[in-house]
Steps between C-alpha positions, in 0.01 A plus 500: 500500500628842406556786743229770507367778719156584630368834617165656600309686773409262782243729664745679731779599255718380217647153523749330265650142494799352332409142388693200392229307341245447780763574775490850662860615524459862609226761598489879512242756593442861403233768478413374147543181310781670293685616810479145635634366177785744496591401858552136404862391501455306172422667176504192276203321344159616360265699723153361572263780619208423725198709392613566146267432211126530439287380783328172435119467547367257764445215491877440412771250571728620780806373311499621137536257218818680386740707701658795329642800667229578752211369704188726453237552758144368482187703437124446550210670327218427749542622765791721365817391674863413442780305656850626449783284383653435834176375638478267201848386581410413855194304370732308259709421807193377694399281211855350493496394860349177605218415544342636176323818612151532364245721669552837653809716544515839676813703421546770752738791408568823682236681282249229373353169592426272194253221524556249215316189397751238374417187303725260303791742489275796387385820668124488432386818666616759751371766739740758643456730799654824616491380863876535569521844346200618695633365827826689445322820416275471811777406737357151570686250716664175378266298717124497456234548768276186481185672607541789240578232236181310587284815506597599146515152359130472589406863407750618229271782396584675825879499431545872471309560824695227679829652386394843629408351840840325522672820395328704777579233759865487393480130444743394212436130548124568444586680179683185379208281610244711324704508184558129495137431582390694190754312285399158621130594447573592138734199439264245658441325171883424486549371847168347610541123523856525361858469618699818445865526406611830649820643348673792660742596781399457866397864540264484208343163564477446876167696565347366182588142579353538854186651352451216259574229753240658732239433219616135498704536178805286471801723417845401377749791524789540243788732524559665159873424517420131532309511175769685307719187437224282358374794287852558358536123437171487303604797287849363444358164395262673256780722364717202425220291360495236769152565620 
């Protein structure tokens, strides 16, 4: 397998890898993907750009039939939504780890939460939420108040009023609970009666995992870095025509 490089925006900043086939040799970070690429010690091999190319409409295979110079994101017409290239990369990694992951994935980033229905290596549909961005803007806590979550899960139409009460009370955990309650109410068709694969760092997934488990939903948590190696392996095999 020939050496190559991969770069993209992982939701927090630019990230770049030097690869020897499917083996990750080096990593670098920067404010942008280009800055991360420039920070790599190696400059040899073609560059594979996560997020480049025309977004592919759902339903779509997670791993493209042919791998050129980039992995485009995914787009959905109804309801209008899109998944960026790095989110698609994480889902490729999930699909490449045993057991075969059909069902529901939730990818939690610092700004968005993507709920995705997966089946037979395809992303079938998605629904994304601004919950993390709203939590940051409102000064919400990392943990969620269980009573607040239950209140808004059962009465999501009162979200704005619930948030105002929590703001006046100075209760950041209640803000988190109300926001997650509204998200779970809207995402109910995805998680009800399902197992959820929750992808994201501890800070982004802890409260969401607890909220789902309180509803009796089985949750498997995945660190994004643990999915990077199988995702790269899948892309490398497709690039070299072995998959």
